[in-house]
ROKOL-903947 format. One record per atom (N, C-alpha, C): chain; residue in one letter; residue number from 1; atom name; z, x, y. Coordinates in pm, 1 decimal, m for minus. Layout:
+----+----+-----+----+----------+----------+----------+
: ch : aa :   i : at :       zz :       xx :       yy :
+----+----+-----+----+----------+----------+----------+
:  A :  a : NUM : CA :        Z :        X :        Y :
...
+----+----+-----+----+----------+----------+----------+
// end
This chain:
+----+----+-----+----+----------+----------+----------+
: ch : aa :   i : at :       zz :       xx :       yy :
+----+----+-----+----+----------+----------+----------+
:  A :  m :   1 :  N :      0.0 :     84.0 :   m118.2 :
:  A :  m :   1 : CA :      0.0 :      0.0 :      0.0 :
:  A :  m :   1 :  C :      0.0 :     88.2 :    124.1 :
:  A :  l :   2 :  N :    m88.7 :     57.6 :    216.4 :
:  A :  l :   2 : CA :    m99.5 :    132.3 :    341.1 :
:  A :  l :   2 :  C :      4.6 :     82.1 :    440.0 :
:  A :  l :   3 :  N :     86.0 :    172.6 :    489.5 :
:  A :  l :   3 : CA :    189.1 :    137.4 :    586.8 :
:  A :  l :   3 :  C :    141.1 :    175.5 :    726.3 :
:  A :  l :   4 :  N :    120.1 :     75.3 :    810.8 :
:  A :  l :   4 : CA :     80.4 :     99.8 :    949.3 :
:  A :  l :   4 :  C :    204.5 :     95.6 :   1037.3 :
:  A :  r :   5 :  N :    238.3 :    209.2 :   1094.0 :
:  A :  r :   5 : CA :    356.9 :    216.0 :   1178.6 :
:  A :  r :   5 :  C :    326.5 :    183.1 :   1322.9 :
:  A :  s :   6 :  N :    202.1 :    209.3 :   1363.6 :
:  A :  s :   6 : CA :    167.7 :    183.3 :   1503.4 :
:  A :  s :   6 :  C :     24.6 :    131.4 :   1515.0 :
:  A :  l :   7 :  N :      9.4 :     30.1 :   1597.6 :
:  A :  l :   7 : CA :   m121.2 :    m25.6 :   1632.1 :
:  A :  l :   7 :  C :   m138.8 :     m6.6 :   1781.9 :
:  A :  l :   8 :  N :   m252.7 :     44.9 :   1822.0 :
:  A :  l :   8 : CA :   m279.3 :     67.8 :   1963.5 :
:  A :  l :   8 :  C :   m395.7 :    m21.6 :   2004.6 :
:  A :  f :   9 :  N :   m370.2 :   m113.2 :   2095.7 :
:  A :  f :   9 : CA :   m472.8 :   m204.7 :   2145.0 :
:  A :  f :   9 :  C :   m534.5 :   m144.9 :   2270.9 :
:  A :  v :  10 :  N :   m667.3 :   m138.8 :   2274.2 :
:  A :  v :  10 : CA :   m738.9 :    m75.4 :   2384.5 :
:  A :  v :  10 :  C :   m849.7 :   m169.4 :   2432.6 :
:  A :  p :  11 :  N :   m863.4 :   m188.0 :   2564.2 :
:  A :  p :  11 : CA :   m973.1 :   m271.0 :   2615.1 :
:  A :  p :  11 :  C :  m1108.2 :   m208.8 :   2579.2 :
:  A :  g :  12 :  N :  m1198.3 :   m289.3 :   2528.3 :
:  A :  g :  12 : CA :  m1328.0 :   m239.5 :   2485.1 :
:  A :  g :  12 :  C :  m1420.3 :   m196.1 :   2597.0 :
:  A :  n :  13 :  N :  m1384.9 :   m226.9 :   2719.8 :
:  A :  n :  13 : CA :  m1469.9 :   m189.4 :   2833.2 :
:  A :  n :  13 :  C :  m1421.5 :    m63.1 :   2903.9 :
:  A :  r :  14 :  N :  m1331.3 :     11.0 :   2841.7 :
:  A :  r :  14 : CA :  m1274.7 :    131.7 :   2904.4 :
:  A :  r :  14 :  C :  m1297.7 :    253.9 :   2814.4 :
:  A :  p :  15 :  N :  m1414.9 :    317.7 :   2822.6 :
:  A :  p :  15 : CA :  m1447.4 :    429.6 :   2733.3 :
:  A :  p :  15 :  C :  m1345.8 :    543.7 :   2737.7 :
:  A :  q :  16 :  N :  m1292.5 :    571.8 :   2855.7 :
:  A :  q :  16 : CA :  m1194.6 :    680.6 :   2865.8 :
:  A :  q :  16 :  C :  m1068.6 :    647.5 :   2785.9 :
:  A :  r :  17 :  N :  m1024.1 :    524.7 :   2792.6 :
:  A :  r :  17 : CA :   m905.9 :    484.1 :   2715.5 :
:  A :  r :  17 :  C :   m934.3 :    484.2 :   2565.4 :
:  A :  i :  18 :  N :  m1057.5 :    448.8 :   2527.9 :
:  A :  i :  18 : CA :  m1094.4 :    451.2 :   2385.8 :
:  A :  i :  18 :  C :  m1088.4 :    594.9 :   2334.1 :
:  A :  r :  19 :  N :  m1143.6 :    689.1 :   2410.3 :
:  A :  r :  19 : CA :  m1138.9 :    830.3 :   2369.3 :
:  A :  r :  19 :  C :   m994.6 :    879.6 :   2360.0 :
:  A :  k :  20 :  N :   m913.3 :    842.2 :   2457.3 :
:  A :  k :  20 : CA :   m772.7 :    884.2 :   2456.5 :
:  A :  k :  20 :  C :   m699.8 :    825.3 :   2335.3 :
:  A :  a :  21 :  N :   m728.2 :    699.6 :   2303.5 :
:  A :  a :  21 : CA :   m666.0 :    635.4 :   2187.5 :
:  A :  a :  21 :  C :   m708.0 :    704.4 :   2058.4 :
:  A :  a :  22 :  N :   m836.1 :    742.1 :   2049.6 :
:  A :  a :  22 : CA :   m886.1 :    808.2 :   1928.9 :
:  A :  a :  22 :  C :   m817.5 :    942.8 :   1906.8 :
:  A :  a :  23 :  N :   m774.9 :   1006.4 :   2014.6 :
:  A :  a :  23 : CA :   m707.1 :   1135.3 :   2004.2 :
:  A :  a :  23 :  C :   m557.0 :   1120.2 :   1981.3 :
:  A :  s :  24 :  N :   m507.6 :    997.9 :   1984.3 :
:  A :  s :  24 : CA :   m363.8 :    974.7 :   1968.0 :
:  A :  s :  24 :  C :   m324.2 :    979.2 :   1820.6 :
:  A :  a :  25 :  N :   m196.6 :    966.1 :   1797.2 :
:  A :  a :  25 : CA :   m144.6 :    966.3 :   1660.5 :
:  A :  a :  25 :  C :   m124.7 :    824.9 :   1606.2 :
:  A :  a :  26 :  N :   m185.3 :    726.4 :   1670.6 :
:  A :  a :  26 : CA :   m171.0 :    587.6 :   1624.3 :
:  A :  a :  26 :  C :   m232.0 :    572.6 :   1485.3 :
:  A :  d :  27 :  N :   m169.1 :    490.5 :   1403.3 :
:  A :  d :  27 : CA :   m220.6 :    464.9 :   1268.8 :
:  A :  d :  27 :  C :   m347.1 :    380.6 :   1272.1 :
:  A :  a :  28 :  N :   m360.9 :    294.2 :   1371.5 :
:  A :  a :  28 : CA :   m479.0 :    208.8 :   1384.0 :
:  A :  a :  28 :  C :   m504.9 :    180.2 :   1531.2 :
:  A :  i :  29 :  N :   m632.5 :    169.4 :   1564.5 :
:  A :  i :  29 : CA :   m673.3 :    136.0 :   1700.7 :
:  A :  i :  29 :  C :   m750.3 :      5.1 :   1695.3 :
:  A :  v :  30 :  N :   m711.6 :    m88.9 :   1780.5 :
:  A :  v :  30 : CA :   m778.4 :   m218.6 :   1789.2 :
:  A :  v :  30 :  C :   m854.2 :   m221.8 :   1921.0 :
:  A :  l :  31 :  N :   m986.1 :   m232.8 :   1913.2 :
:  A :  l :  31 : CA :  m1069.0 :   m240.7 :   2033.6 :
:  A :  l :  31 :  C :  m1078.1 :   m386.7 :   2074.0 :
:  A :  d :  32 :  N :  m1010.8 :   m420.1 :   2181.4 :
:  A :  d :  32 : CA :   m995.5 :   m559.0 :   2225.5 :
:  A :  d :  32 :  C :  m1117.0 :   m604.4 :   2305.7 :
:  A :  l :  33 :  N :  m1174.5 :   m716.8 :   2265.8 :
:  A :  l :  33 : CA :  m1286.4 :   m776.8 :   2338.8 :
:  A :  l :  33 :  C :  m1249.2 :   m912.1 :   2397.1 :
:  A :  e :  34 :  N :  m1126.6 :   m953.4 :   2379.9 :
:  A :  e :  34 : CA :  m1088.7 :  m1087.2 :   2425.8 :
:  A :  e :  34 :  C :  m1007.0 :  m1081.1 :   2553.6 :
:  A :  d :  35 :  N :   m875.7 :  m1082.7 :   2541.3 :
:  A :  d :  35 : CA :   m787.0 :  m1096.0 :   2657.0 :
:  A :  d :  35 :  C :   m795.1 :   m980.0 :   2756.0 :
:  A :  a :  36 :  N :   m815.3 :   m859.0 :   2707.7 :
:  A :  a :  36 : CA :   m810.7 :   m742.1 :   2795.6 :
:  A :  a :  36 :  C :   m940.7 :   m717.9 :   2871.8 :
:  A :  v :  37 :  N :  m1045.5 :   m792.5 :   2838.3 :
:  A :  v :  37 : CA :  m1176.5 :   m770.3 :   2900.3 :
:  A :  v :  37 :  C :  m1217.8 :   m894.7 :   2979.0 :
:  A :  p :  38 :  N :  m1244.6 :   m879.2 :   3109.4 :
:  A :  p :  38 : CA :  m1291.1 :   m994.4 :   3187.8 :
:  A :  p :  38 :  C :  m1424.1 :  m1047.3 :   3132.7 :
:  A :  q :  39 :  N :  m1447.1 :  m1175.0 :   3149.3 :
:  A :  q :  39 : CA :  m1569.1 :  m1238.6 :   3098.0 :
:  A :  q :  39 :  C :  m1695.0 :  m1165.4 :   3145.0 :
:  A :  s :  40 :  N :  m1695.8 :  m1121.2 :   3267.9 :
:  A :  s :  40 : CA :  m1813.8 :  m1054.0 :   3323.3 :
:  A :  s :  40 :  C :  m1840.2 :   m916.8 :   3260.2 :
:  A :  e :  41 :  N :  m1741.5 :   m860.6 :   3189.3 :
:  A :  e :  41 : CA :  m1753.3 :   m727.7 :   3128.8 :
:  A :  e :  41 :  C :  m1776.2 :   m731.5 :   2977.9 :
:  A :  k :  42 :  N :  m1777.7 :   m848.8 :   2918.2 :
:  A :  k :  42 : CA :  m1782.8 :   m859.2 :   2771.9 :
:  A :  k :  42 :  C :  m1908.4 :   m796.5 :   2711.8 :
:  A :  d :  43 :  N :  m2026.2 :   m821.2 :   2769.3 :
:  A :  d :  43 : CA :  m2148.8 :   m760.7 :   2715.5 :
:  A :  d :  43 :  C :  m2143.0 :   m608.5 :   2723.6 :
:  A :  n :  44 :  N :  m2094.2 :   m557.0 :   2835.1 :
:  A :  n :  44 : CA :  m2079.4 :   m412.9 :   2852.0 :
:  A :  n :  44 :  C :  m1980.7 :   m356.4 :   2749.8 :
:  A :  a :  45 :  N :  m1870.5 :   m424.5 :   2726.9 :
:  A :  a :  45 : CA :  m1770.9 :   m379.2 :   2629.9 :
:  A :  a :  45 :  C :  m1830.2 :   m374.3 :   2489.3 :
:  A :  r :  46 :  N :  m1909.3 :   m473.7 :   2453.6 :
:  A :  r :  46 : CA :  m1973.3 :   m474.0 :   2320.8 :
:  A :  r :  46 :  C :  m2065.5 :   m353.2 :   2305.1 :
:  A :  e :  47 :  N :  m2137.9 :   m320.9 :   2409.5 :
:  A :  e :  47 : CA :  m2228.6 :   m205.8 :   2405.5 :
:  A :  e :  47 :  C :  m2150.3 :    m75.5 :   2392.6 :
:  A :  i :  48 :  N :  m2042.0 :    m62.9 :   2466.4 :
:  A :  i :  48 : CA :  m1958.2 :     57.7 :   2460.3 :
:  A :  i :  48 :  C :  m1902.3 :     75.3 :   2319.7 :
:  A :  i :  49 :  N :  m1851.7 :    m30.9 :   2260.9 :
:  A :  i :  49 : CA :  m1794.2 :    m23.0 :   2126.4 :
:  A :  i :  49 :  C :  m1902.0 :      9.8 :   2023.5 :
:  A :  r :  50 :  N :  m2019.0 :    m47.3 :   2040.8 :
:  A :  r :  50 : CA :  m2129.2 :    m22.2 :   1947.1 :
:  A :  r :  50 :  C :  m2164.6 :    125.8 :   1942.4 :
:  A :  e :  51 :  N :  m2152.7 :    194.7 :   2055.6 :
:  A :  e :  51 : CA :  m2184.2 :    338.4 :   2061.2 :
:  A :  e :  51 :  C :  m2082.5 :    415.3 :   1982.4 :
+----+----+-----+----+----------+----------+----------+
// end
């Protein structure tokens, strides 16, 4: 069984924060496309995550 001690939620429209999260010691990173991203930024966030 995989034990996740830490989950780090990161807005999908913030590439710098995504890179910083990837370098962290978090057990899992959740790229948020809902609450943390304004409606006007959702398409951009999807493109950033896709990369």
